C-alpha positions as CSV (number, residue, x, y, z in Angstrom):
1,M,-62.9,-22.0,16.1
2,P,-64.1,-18.4,16.5
3,G,-67.4,-17.4,14.9
4,P,-68.0,-14.9,12.1
5,E,-68.4,-11.9,14.4
6,F,-65.7,-9.8,12.5
7,D,-67.1,-6.5,13.7
8,P,-65.2,-6.5,17.0
9,Q,-66.5,-3.2,18.4
10,D,-69.4,-1.5,16.7
11,T,-70.1,2.2,17.1
12,R,-73.3,3.2,18.7
13,A,-73.2,6.5,16.9
14,E,-76.1,7.0,14.6
15,P,-75.6,9.2,11.5
16,T,-79.2,10.3,11.5
17,R,-78.9,11.6,15.1
18,I,-75.6,13.3,14.2
19,R,-77.2,15.1,11.3
20,E,-80.1,16.2,13.4
21,Q,-77.6,17.7,15.8
22,A,-75.9,19.5,12.9
23,Q,-79.3,20.8,11.7
24,G,-79.8,22.2,15.2
25,F,-76.5,24.1,14.7
26,A,-77.8,25.3,11.5
27,R,-81.0,26.7,12.9
28,V,-79.1,28.5,15.7
29,T,-76.7,29.9,13.1
30,G,-79.6,31.0,11.0
31,Q,-81.2,32.9,14.0
32,L,-77.9,34.5,14.8
33,T,-77.7,35.9,11.3
34,G,-81.3,37.0,11.2
35,Q,-82.3,34.3,8.8
36,Q,-84.8,31.7,10.0
37,D,-84.5,29.4,7.0
38,S,-82.0,26.7,6.1
39,L,-78.3,27.0,6.3
40,S,-78.0,26.8,2.6
41,F,-80.2,30.0,2.3
42,V,-77.8,31.7,4.8
43,Q,-74.8,30.7,2.9
44,R,-76.3,31.8,-0.4
45,S,-77.2,35.2,1.1
46,L,-73.9,35.6,2.7
47,A,-72.0,34.7,-0.5
48,A,-74.1,37.2,-2.6
49,S,-74.0,40.2,-0.3
50,F,-72.3,39.8,3.1
51,S,-68.8,40.1,2.0
52,E,-69.3,42.8,-0.5
53,V,-72.2,45.0,1.0
54,L,-73.3,43.9,4.4
55,H,-69.9,43.3,5.8
56,P,-68.7,46.9,5.8
57,L,-72.2,48.2,6.4
58,I,-72.9,46.1,9.6
59,R,-69.3,46.6,10.7
60,D,-69.8,50.4,10.6
61,R,-73.2,50.4,12.2
62,I,-72.6,48.1,15.1
63,G,-68.9,48.3,15.6
64,E,-67.3,45.8,17.8
65,Q,-70.6,43.9,18.2
66,F,-70.2,42.9,14.5
67,Y,-67.0,41.0,15.3
68,T,-68.6,39.3,18.2
69,L,-71.5,38.2,16.0
70,Q,-69.0,37.0,13.4
71,D,-67.1,35.0,16.0
72,V,-70.3,33.3,17.2
73,V,-71.6,32.5,13.7
74,G,-68.2,31.2,12.7
75,A,-68.0,29.0,15.8
76,M,-71.5,27.6,15.0
77,L,-70.6,27.0,11.4
78,Y,-67.4,25.3,12.5
79,A,-69.2,23.0,15.0
80,E,-71.8,22.1,12.4
81,Q,-69.2,21.2,9.9
82,V,-67.2,19.1,12.3
83,T,-70.4,17.3,13.3
84,L,-71.3,16.6,9.7
85,D,-67.8,15.3,9.0
86,W,-68.1,12.9,12.0
87,A,-71.5,11.7,10.6
88,E,-69.7,10.9,7.2
89,D,-67.0,9.0,9.1
90,V,-69.6,6.8,10.7
91,V,-71.5,6.2,7.5
92,T,-68.3,5.2,5.9
93,F,-67.6,2.8,8.7
94,K,-71.1,1.3,8.6
95,R,-70.9,0.9,4.8
96,Q,-67.7,-1.0,5.1
97,R,-69.2,-3.2,7.9
98,D,-72.3,-4.0,5.8
99,E,-70.2,-4.8,2.8
100,L,-68.1,-7.4,4.9
101,M,-71.3,-8.9,6.2
102,Q,-72.6,-9.3,2.7
103,R,-69.3,-10.9,1.6
104,W,-69.5,-13.3,4.6
105,E,-73.0,-14.3,3.9
106,S,-72.3,-14.8,0.2
107,A,-69.3,-17.0,1.0
108,C,-71.5,-19.1,3.4
109,A,-74.3,-19.4,0.8
110,N,-71.8,-20.6,-1.8
111,G,-70.1,-23.1,0.4
112,F,-66.9,-21.0,0.3
113,W,-66.9,-21.9,-3.4
114,L,-65.4,-25.4,-2.6
115,T,-68.2,-27.2,-4.4
116,Q,-67.3,-25.3,-7.6
117,A,-63.6,-26.4,-7.5
118,P,-62.6,-29.1,-10.0
119,G,-62.4,-32.5,-8.6
120,Y,-64.3,-31.7,-5.5
121,D,-66.9,-34.5,-6.1
122,N,-64.0,-37.0,-5.9
123,V,-62.8,-35.9,-2.5
124,Q,-63.4,-38.4,0.4
125,P,-66.3,-37.2,2.7
126,E,-64.0,-36.8,5.8
127,M,-61.6,-34.6,3.8
128,R,-64.5,-32.4,2.6
129,D,-65.2,-31.3,6.2
130,T,-61.5,-30.4,6.7
131,L,-61.4,-28.4,3.4
132,Y,-64.6,-26.7,4.4
133,D,-63.3,-25.7,7.8
134,D,-60.0,-24.4,6.2
135,A,-61.8,-22.4,3.6
136,R,-64.2,-20.9,6.2
137,W,-61.2,-19.9,8.4
138,R,-59.4,-18.2,5.5
139,V,-62.4,-16.1,4.6
140,W,-63.2,-15.3,8.2
141,T,-59.5,-14.2,8.9
142,E,-59.5,-12.0,5.8
143,L,-62.8,-10.3,6.7
144,T,-61.7,-9.9,10.3
145,A,-58.5,-8.1,9.3
146,E,-60.4,-5.8,7.1
147,A,-62.9,-5.0,9.8
148,E,-60.2,-4.3,12.3
149,V,-58.6,-1.8,9.8
150,A,-62.0,-0.1,9.2
151,Y,-62.6,0.2,13.0
152,A,-59.0,1.5,13.6
153,A,-59.7,4.2,10.9
154,L,-63.0,5.1,12.7
155,S,-61.2,5.4,16.0
156,I,-58.6,7.7,14.6
157,A,-61.3,9.9,13.0
158,A,-63.1,10.0,16.4
159,V,-60.0,11.2,18.2
160,D,-59.4,13.9,15.4
161,R,-63.1,15.0,15.6
162,G,-62.9,15.2,19.4
163,R,-59.8,17.2,19.2
164,Q,-61.3,19.6,16.7
165,F,-64.3,20.1,18.9
166,G,-62.1,20.5,22.0
167,D,-59.6,22.9,20.5
168,G,-62.2,25.0,18.6
169,P,-61.8,26.9,15.4
170,T,-58.0,27.4,15.4
171,V,-56.2,28.2,12.2
172,A,-55.1,24.7,11.7
173,N,-58.5,23.1,12.6
174,V,-60.5,25.5,10.4
175,L,-58.1,24.6,7.5
176,A,-58.4,20.9,8.2
177,V,-62.2,21.0,8.4
178,M,-62.5,23.3,5.3
179,G,-60.2,21.0,3.4
180,S,-62.4,17.9,4.1
181,A,-65.7,19.6,3.6
182,P,-67.6,19.4,0.2
183,G,-66.8,22.5,-1.8
184,G,-64.2,23.6,0.7
185,G,-66.7,24.5,3.4
186,A,-68.6,27.3,1.7
187,G,-70.1,28.7,4.9
188,M,-66.8,28.9,6.8
189,A,-65.0,30.2,3.7
190,I,-67.3,33.2,3.9
191,V,-67.3,33.9,7.6
192,Y,-63.5,33.3,7.8
193,R,-62.9,35.3,4.7
194,D,-59.9,37.1,6.3
195,L,-58.2,33.9,7.5
196,P,-55.1,33.1,5.3
197,V,-55.3,29.4,4.7
198,T,-53.6,27.2,2.2
199,G,-56.7,26.0,0.5
200,P,-58.6,26.2,-2.7
201,R,-59.6,29.7,-1.9
202,Y,-56.7,31.6,-0.7
203,G,-54.9,33.6,-3.4
204,L,-57.2,32.5,-6.2
205,P,-59.8,34.3,-8.1
206,R,-63.3,33.6,-6.8
207,Q,-64.3,31.3,-9.8
208,Y,-61.6,28.9,-8.7
209,W,-62.7,28.6,-5.1
210,G,-63.5,25.0,-4.1
211,M,-61.1,23.5,-6.6
212,T,-58.9,20.6,-5.7
213,P,-55.1,20.9,-6.5
214,E,-55.6,18.7,-9.5
215,Q,-58.3,20.9,-10.9
216,V,-56.1,24.0,-10.4
217,L,-53.4,22.4,-12.4
218,R,-55.8,21.7,-15.2
219,A,-57.2,25.3,-15.1
220,V,-53.8,27.0,-15.6
221,E,-53.4,25.3,-18.9
222,D,-56.4,27.3,-20.2
223,D,-56.1,30.5,-18.1
224,P,-52.9,32.6,-18.7
225,E,-53.8,35.0,-16.0
226,L,-54.2,32.3,-13.4
227,A,-50.8,30.7,-14.4
228,A,-49.0,34.1,-14.3
229,L,-50.6,34.9,-10.9
230,L,-49.5,31.5,-9.3
231,V,-46.0,31.7,-10.7
232,A,-45.5,35.1,-9.3
233,R,-46.6,34.2,-5.7
234,R,-44.2,33.6,-2.9
235,P,-44.9,32.2,0.6
236,S,-44.4,34.4,3.6
237,L,-42.6,33.6,6.7
238,T,-44.9,35.7,8.8
239,S,-48.1,34.2,7.3
240,A,-50.9,33.3,9.8
241,D,-51.3,30.1,7.8
242,P,-48.9,27.5,9.3
243,F,-48.5,25.6,6.1
244,E,-47.5,28.6,4.1
245,A,-45.1,29.7,6.8
246,A,-43.6,26.2,6.9
247,L,-43.0,26.2,3.1
248,A,-41.4,29.7,3.4
249,Q,-39.2,28.5,6.2
250,A,-38.2,25.4,4.0
251,A,-37.2,27.6,1.1
252,Y,-35.2,29.9,3.4
253,M,-33.2,26.9,4.7
254,L,-31.8,26.2,1.3
255,R,-30.3,29.7,0.9
256,G,-27.5,28.6,3.3
257,D,-24.2,30.6,3.3
258,E,-24.5,33.7,1.1
259,S,-20.9,33.2,0.1
260,G,-21.9,30.3,-2.1
261,S,-19.9,27.7,-0.2
262,A,-22.9,26.1,1.6
263,Y,-23.1,23.0,-0.5
264,G,-21.6,19.5,-0.3
265,E,-22.0,17.9,3.0
266,A,-24.4,20.7,4.1
267,S,-26.7,19.9,1.3
268,S,-27.6,16.6,3.0
269,E,-28.5,18.4,6.1
270,Q,-30.4,21.1,4.3
271,A,-32.5,18.6,2.2
272,A,-33.3,16.6,5.4
273,A,-34.3,19.9,7.2
274,V,-36.6,20.8,4.4
275,A,-38.2,17.4,4.4
276,Q,-38.6,17.7,8.2
277,A,-40.2,21.1,7.9
278,L,-42.7,19.8,5.5
279,A,-43.4,16.5,7.3
280,G,-46.3,17.7,9.3
281,I,-48.3,19.1,6.3
282,P,-50.9,16.8,5.1
283,A,-50.5,15.4,1.6
284,E,-53.5,17.4,0.2
285,E,-52.1,20.6,1.5
286,L,-48.7,19.9,0.1
287,A,-50.3,19.3,-3.3
288,M,-52.1,22.7,-2.9
289,L,-48.9,24.4,-1.9
290,A,-47.4,23.1,-5.2
291,A,-50.3,24.7,-7.1
292,L,-50.3,28.0,-5.2
293,F,-46.5,28.5,-5.0
294,P,-45.1,26.6,-8.1
295,A,-42.0,28.9,-8.4
296,V,-40.8,27.8,-5.0
297,V,-42.0,24.2,-4.9
298,G,-40.9,23.3,-8.4
299,N,-37.1,23.3,-7.7
300,L,-37.1,23.0,-3.9
301,N,-34.7,20.2,-2.9
302,G,-36.2,18.2,-0.1
303,M,-39.8,18.6,-1.5
304,P,-41.3,15.2,-2.6
305,F,-40.8,14.8,-6.4
306,E,-44.5,14.4,-6.9
307,H,-45.2,17.9,-5.8
308,R,-42.2,19.2,-7.7
309,I,-43.7,17.7,-10.8
310,S,-47.1,19.3,-10.2
311,A,-45.5,22.7,-9.5
312,N,-43.5,22.5,-12.7
313,R,-46.6,21.8,-14.7
314,V,-47.9,25.2,-13.6
315,R,-44.5,26.7,-14.6
316,V,-44.5,25.1,-18.0
317,A,-48.0,26.2,-18.6
318,D,-47.1,29.8,-17.8
319,A,-44.1,29.6,-20.1
320,L,-46.3,28.3,-22.9
321,H,-48.8,31.1,-22.4
322,Q,-46.1,33.7,-22.4
323,T,-44.5,32.2,-25.6
324,R,-47.8,32.0,-27.4
325,A,-48.3,35.7,-26.5
326,E,-45.0,36.7,-28.0
327,R,-45.6,34.8,-31.2
328,P,-48.0,37.3,-33.1
329,Q,-45.6,40.2,-32.4
330,A,-42.6,38.1,-33.6
331,A,-44.4,37.1,-36.7
332,A,-45.4,40.7,-37.5
333,A,-41.8,41.8,-36.9
334,A,-40.6,39.0,-39.3
335,A,-43.0,40.1,-42.0
336,Q,-42.0,43.7,-41.7
337,A,-38.3,42.9,-41.8
338,A,-38.8,40.7,-44.9
339,A,-40.7,43.5,-46.5
340,R,-37.7,45.9,-46.1
341,V,-35.3,43.5,-47.9
342,P,-34.7,44.5,-51.6
343,T,-36.0,42.0,-54.1
344,Y,-33.1,42.0,-56.5
345,R,-30.4,39.4,-56.2
346,G,-27.0,40.0,-54.9
347,Y,-27.9,42.7,-52.5
348,A,-26.7,41.9,-48.9
349,D,-27.1,44.5,-46.3
350,I,-28.5,45.2,-42.8
351,E,-32.1,44.7,-43.9
352,Q,-31.4,41.0,-44.8
353,T,-29.6,40.5,-41.6
354,E,-32.5,41.9,-39.6
355,A,-34.9,39.7,-41.6
356,D,-32.9,36.6,-40.9
357,A,-32.8,37.3,-37.2
358,A,-36.6,38.0,-37.1
359,Q,-37.3,34.7,-38.9
360,Q,-35.0,32.9,-36.6
361,R,-36.8,34.5,-33.5
362,Q,-40.2,33.3,-34.9
363,A,-38.8,29.8,-35.5
364,D,-37.4,29.6,-31.9
365,L,-40.7,30.6,-30.5
366,D,-42.5,28.0,-32.5
367,A,-40.1,25.3,-31.4
368,R,-40.5,26.4,-27.7
369,I,-44.3,26.4,-28.1
370,E,-44.2,22.8,-29.5
371,Q,-41.8,21.8,-26.7
372,Y,-43.9,23.1,-24.0
373,E,-47.1,21.5,-25.4
374,L,-45.3,18.2,-25.5
375,L,-44.1,18.6,-21.9
376,L,-47.8,19.1,-20.8
377,D,-49.5,16.5,-23.1
378,E,-47.1,13.8,-24.1
379,P,-48.2,10.5,-22.6
380,T,-45.8,9.3,-19.8
381,V,-45.3,5.5,-19.2
382,D,-44.9,4.6,-15.5
383,Y,-42.5,1.6,-16.0
384,G,-43.1,-1.1,-13.5
385,H,-46.5,0.2,-12.5
386,P,-49.1,-0.7,-15.1
387,D,-52.0,0.6,-13.0
388,G,-50.5,4.1,-13.2
389,P,-48.4,6.4,-11.0
390,P,-48.8,7.0,-7.3
391,W,-49.5,10.8,-7.6
392,P,-52.3,12.6,-9.3
393,D,-51.3,14.0,-12.7
394,Y,-49.3,11.8,-15.1
395,R,-50.3,13.3,-18.4
396,G,-47.1,15.0,-19.7
397,R,-43.4,14.7,-18.8
398,K,-42.2,14.6,-15.2
399,L,-40.0,17.6,-14.6
400,V,-38.4,17.8,-11.1
401,Y,-36.5,20.9,-12.1
402,F,-37.5,23.6,-14.6
403,D,-36.0,27.0,-15.6
404,P,-37.4,28.6,-18.8
405,R,-34.8,31.4,-18.8
406,E,-32.3,31.8,-21.7
407,D,-31.2,28.2,-22.8
408,G,-33.5,26.7,-20.2
409,G,-32.6,24.3,-17.5
410,W,-34.5,21.0,-16.5
411,A,-34.3,17.7,-14.8
412,E,-36.7,15.0,-16.1
413,L,-37.7,11.8,-14.3
414,V,-38.3,8.8,-16.4
415,G,-39.9,6.0,-14.4
416,T,-40.7,6.2,-10.7
417,I,-38.8,6.2,-7.4
418,S,-40.8,4.0,-5.0
419,T,-40.5,1.1,-2.7
420,E,-40.3,-1.1,-5.7
421,T,-37.4,0.7,-7.4
422,D,-34.3,-1.4,-7.9
423,A,-31.9,1.3,-9.1
424,V,-31.7,5.0,-9.9
425,G,-29.5,6.6,-12.5
426,V,-28.7,10.3,-13.0
427,L,-27.4,11.2,-16.4
428,V,-25.4,14.5,-16.8
429,P,-25.1,15.5,-20.4
430,G,-22.4,17.6,-22.1
431,V,-21.6,20.4,-24.6
432,G,-24.6,21.8,-26.4
433,T,-27.1,20.8,-23.8
434,D,-30.1,23.2,-23.8
435,A,-33.9,23.1,-23.8
436,A,-34.1,22.3,-27.5
437,D,-31.7,19.3,-26.9
438,M,-33.6,17.8,-24.0
439,W,-35.4,15.2,-26.1
440,N,-32.1,13.4,-27.1
441,S,-31.1,12.9,-23.5
442,S,-34.7,11.9,-22.4
443,N,-34.8,9.4,-25.1
444,T,-31.5,7.9,-23.9
445,A,-32.9,7.6,-20.4
446,T,-36.1,6.2,-21.7
447,G,-34.1,3.4,-23.5
448,F,-32.4,2.3,-20.4
449,V,-35.6,2.3,-18.3
450,E,-37.6,0.3,-21.0
451,Q,-34.8,-2.4,-21.3
452,A,-34.6,-2.7,-17.5
453,A,-38.4,-3.3,-17.4
454,R,-38.1,-6.0,-20.0
455,E,-35.5,-7.7,-17.7
456,G,-37.9,-7.5,-14.7
457,E,-35.9,-4.6,-13.0
458,Q,-37.5,-1.3,-12.0
459,L,-35.0,1.4,-13.0
460,A,-35.6,5.2,-12.6
461,M,-33.5,7.5,-14.6
462,I,-33.1,11.3,-14.3
463,V,-31.7,13.6,-16.9
464,W,-30.1,16.4,-15.1
465,A,-29.4,19.7,-16.9
466,G,-30.0,22.1,-14.0
467,G,-27.7,24.9,-15.2
468,D,-25.9,26.5,-18.1
469,F,-23.7,24.1,-20.2
470,P,-21.2,25.2,-22.9
471,D,-22.8,26.0,-26.2
472,G,-19.8,24.8,-28.2
473,V,-16.3,23.3,-28.1
474,T,-14.7,26.8,-27.6
475,N,-16.6,27.4,-24.4
476,A,-15.8,23.9,-23.2
477,L,-12.1,24.6,-23.2
478,T,-12.3,25.9,-19.6
479,N,-13.6,24.5,-16.3
480,D,-15.8,27.5,-15.7
481,Y,-19.1,26.0,-16.7
482,A,-18.3,22.9,-14.7
483,E,-17.4,25.0,-11.6
484,D,-20.8,26.7,-11.8
485,L,-22.6,23.4,-12.3
486,V,-21.1,21.7,-9.2
487,E,-23.2,23.3,-6.5
488,P,-26.6,22.7,-8.2
489,L,-25.6,19.2,-9.1
490,V,-24.5,18.2,-5.6
491,D,-27.5,19.8,-4.1
492,F,-29.8,17.9,-6.4
493,S,-28.0,14.7,-5.7
494,Y,-29.1,15.0,-2.1
495,A,-32.6,15.6,-3.2
496,V,-32.6,12.3,-5.0
497,Q,-31.3,10.5,-1.9
498,Q,-34.0,12.3,0.2
499,E,-36.6,11.1,-2.2
500,I,-35.3,7.5,-1.8
501,D,-35.1,7.8,2.0
502,E,-38.8,9.0,2.0
503,Q,-40.0,5.7,0.6
504,G,-39.6,4.2,4.0
505,P,-37.1,2.9,6.6
506,G,-34.7,0.4,5.3
507,V,-35.2,1.3,1.6
508,A,-31.8,1.2,0.0
509,V,-31.5,2.0,-3.7
510,P,-28.1,2.3,-5.4
511,V,-27.6,5.5,-7.3
512,T,-25.4,5.8,-10.3
513,V,-24.4,9.2,-11.7
514,I,-23.3,9.1,-15.5
515,G,-21.3,12.0,-16.8
516,H,-21.1,12.2,-20.6
517,S,-18.4,14.3,-22.2
518,Y,-18.3,17.8,-20.4
519,G,-20.8,16.3,-18.0
520,G,-18.1,13.9,-16.9
521,L,-15.9,16.8,-16.0
522,T,-18.8,18.2,-14.0
523,V,-19.4,14.9,-12.1
524,A,-15.7,14.5,-11.3
525,M,-15.4,18.1,-9.9
526,S,-18.6,17.5,-7.9
527,T,-17.1,14.5,-6.0
528,T,-15.0,17.0,-4.0
529,S,-18.1,18.7,-2.9
530,G,-19.8,15.6,-1.5
531,L,-21.8,14.4,-4.6
532,S,-24.3,11.8,-3.2
533,A,-23.9,8.6,-5.3
534,D,-22.9,5.0,-5.0
535,N,-21.5,4.5,-8.5
536,L,-19.9,6.8,-11.0
537,L,-19.6,6.3,-14.8
538,F,-17.5,8.6,-16.9
539,V,-18.4,8.3,-20.7
540,N,-16.0,9.9,-23.0
541,S,-15.0,12.5,-20.3
542,P,-12.3,15.1,-21.1
543,G,-10.8,14.8,-17.7
544,I,-11.3,15.2,-14.0
545,G,-10.5,18.9,-13.5
546,A,-7.7,21.2,-12.4
547,E,-7.5,19.7,-8.8
548,P,-6.7,16.0,-9.6
549,M,-5.4,15.0,-6.2
550,E,-8.6,16.2,-4.5
551,V,-10.7,14.3,-7.1
552,L,-8.6,11.2,-6.7
553,D,-9.1,11.2,-2.9
554,A,-12.9,11.7,-3.4
555,L,-13.2,8.9,-5.9
556,D,-12.3,6.4,-3.1
557,E,-15.9,6.9,-1.9
558,Y,-17.5,5.5,-5.1
559,E,-17.4,2.5,-7.3
560,T,-16.1,4.0,-10.4
561,Y,-16.3,3.1,-14.1
562,A,-15.1,4.8,-17.3
563,M,-15.3,4.2,-21.0
564,M,-13.4,5.9,-24.0
565,T,-14.4,5.6,-27.6
566,P,-11.1,4.8,-29.7
567,W,-10.0,7.9,-31.7
568,D,-12.6,10.1,-30.1
569,V,-10.7,13.5,-29.6
570,V,-12.6,14.3,-26.4
571,P,-11.4,11.6,-24.1
572,Y,-7.9,11.4,-25.7
573,G,-7.2,15.1,-26.2
574,G,-9.3,16.5,-23.4
575,P,-6.8,15.6,-20.5
576,A,-4.3,18.2,-22.0
577,I,-6.8,20.9,-20.9
578,H,-8.9,19.3,-18.1
579,G,-6.6,17.0,-16.2
580,I,-6.2,13.3,-15.9
581,S,-8.6,11.1,-17.9
582,P,-10.8,9.0,-15.5
583,A,-9.8,5.9,-17.5
584,A,-6.2,6.4,-16.6
585,I,-6.9,6.1,-12.8
586,E,-5.9,2.8,-11.5
587,S,-8.9,2.3,-9.2
588,V,-11.4,3.1,-12.1
589,V,-12.7,0.1,-14.1
590,E,-12.4,0.8,-17.8
591,L,-15.3,-0.6,-19.8
592,D,-15.3,-1.9,-23.4
593,T,-17.1,0.3,-25.9
594,G,-17.1,-2.5,-28.5
595,T,-19.4,-2.4,-31.4
596,Y,-22.7,-1.0,-32.5
597,A,-25.7,-3.3,-32.6
598,D,-24.9,-4.1,-36.3
599,G,-21.4,-5.2,-35.3
600,T,-19.6,-2.2,-36.6
601,E,-16.8,-1.0,-34.3
602,I,-17.6,2.2,-32.3
603,N,-14.8,4.7,-32.9
604,G,-14.0,8.2,-33.9
605,S,-16.0,11.4,-33.5
606,D,-19.3,9.6,-34.4
607,G,-18.7,7.2,-31.4
608,H,-18.6,10.2,-29.0
609,G,-22.4,10.1,-28.8
610,G,-22.8,6.8,-30.6
611,V,-22.0,4.9,-27.4
612,F,-25.7,5.6,-26.5
613,E,-27.0,3.7,-29.4
614,V,-29.4,1.0,-28.1
615,G,-28.0,-2.5,-28.3
616,S,-24.4,-1.4,-28.7
617,T,-21.7,-2.9,-26.4
618,A,-21.2,0.5,-24.7
619,W,-24.9,0.9,-24.1
620,E,-25.2,-2.6,-22.6
621,N,-22.2,-1.9,-20.4
622,M,-23.9,1.3,-19.2
623,L,-27.1,-0.6,-18.4
624,A,-25.1,-3.3,-16.6
625,V,-23.5,-0.7,-14.3
626,L,-26.9,0.9,-13.6
627,L,-28.4,-2.5,-12.6
628,G,-25.4,-3.8,-10.9
629,Q,-24.8,-6.6,-13.4
630,P,-21.6,-8.0,-14.8
631,V,-19.7,-5.7,-17.2
632,L,-17.3,-6.1,-20.1
633,V,-13.9,-4.5,-19.4
634,D,-11.5,-3.1,-22.0
């Protein structure tokens, strides 16, 4: 049996000697800058005056020699930082090794805890030796595996540091070293002041230099100017920063055919191309891109959802600041309009109308402010992951799409898409869907996710309202709104599939798209453009659109279900305007709507939305479709 030498290959690198070498770099750097003191003094001096006073003065006095000096100083600072980073790598490895040694010694000293096990005293002596050897082997194997992982990490770090030394201070190397250095590498941030890097410094006011992406996300909640600055920024294709340029290229890919026909099957290729363009960007830099370019990242199909959520936090914070800024003016206008209204009764004129409109405007702003505050602050439960979510900021709702204009557009993720996810559902609502209505749809999604968790299933639900829905029944009498919603819904469906694919090879998660009311019409029409889904569920849908034969052919690609509430005018009267009812199609499984939880039959206009009541037959049927369980047919 092997012995307890579970440090297979120790490194002979000594952190103390490495730091001494770095101090040598620091002394040379100080001499080159005319300062004989410590590097920290040089950095403080440079930060205080070099970039604002001495930089133009020295440049004018010594011309090209200044740039030569700057290159030399920058190279020395770069070499010093790489050396210090390698020292930290070694320290981390040796700390891990010492911890493993302590755990081994503790296990040996305690007899591998066998003597503390109940009934050990009654074990035959010859069995004790066997049990002891088995316990010793298990501990040794566990610690050996951890040691090999630690050494592999050190080996990878050594290769990276060697490459950084060999290649020198390229843009990518400087960015990586500055990103790993404490405080963002203050010395290099000063010397490389004109280098456009996607880091805590670039594009941010000086007081925010050195912040992590998470800290920037928090800062925008209290700083309206910072939020407005970030939302207004756009990445450049010609940027010298490779990460910013990659983001700009990814965003450009999604423009596709300017005729508007570049969706459907092309969306799958575009979402994959975006993911490929971003694949080489480290996670920390992707997180910073989300903070620095939120207007691009927030709705970028192919971008991992965790970064879309972070970017949309910035956009919600900016919308909140703007709405709060409008509130005093709206309140003053409402007060002035009310003062112009005559006090005696029975007098109705333009003043009263203006007063009512002003008061409504004030009420709308108050509602928006409350909504944005909830989006940022309302606690989010990560169903199936009691230890918390896999990405940094989970306080607030998880928006994977956000548009504050007019009625507002959004897509909210409830739950988490991960390697543990059993199923994903996308709910497309109907008439009257706007920002003020989002809570109803979100609560519906939450109910499904909560019940699935109780049954031991991890379900992720997305409420998708990424466009303009009809405000009322009159507007819903045409297919126009659905036609406009098709392209963004299809594109987003491929973003959902890309998010699933990114969880790893072989991860297969069924996706069910539920279309309620006018949302059902939208889903049906989207199938002819390649909607990505495994199952479709039409709930009180008014029809499948003006091209029924195309939809019928497309439905062959899906497992399709439908439910109709008895005496609900939409599924029964809608086909006269919007084509065949999904429930009338032979290949579609018609589900029973049944009764409410109290046993009352679901019917009439109340049942149009009543089918989503938790515990009803219709609700349980919807959950069964989402989870792939047996359903009750009509």
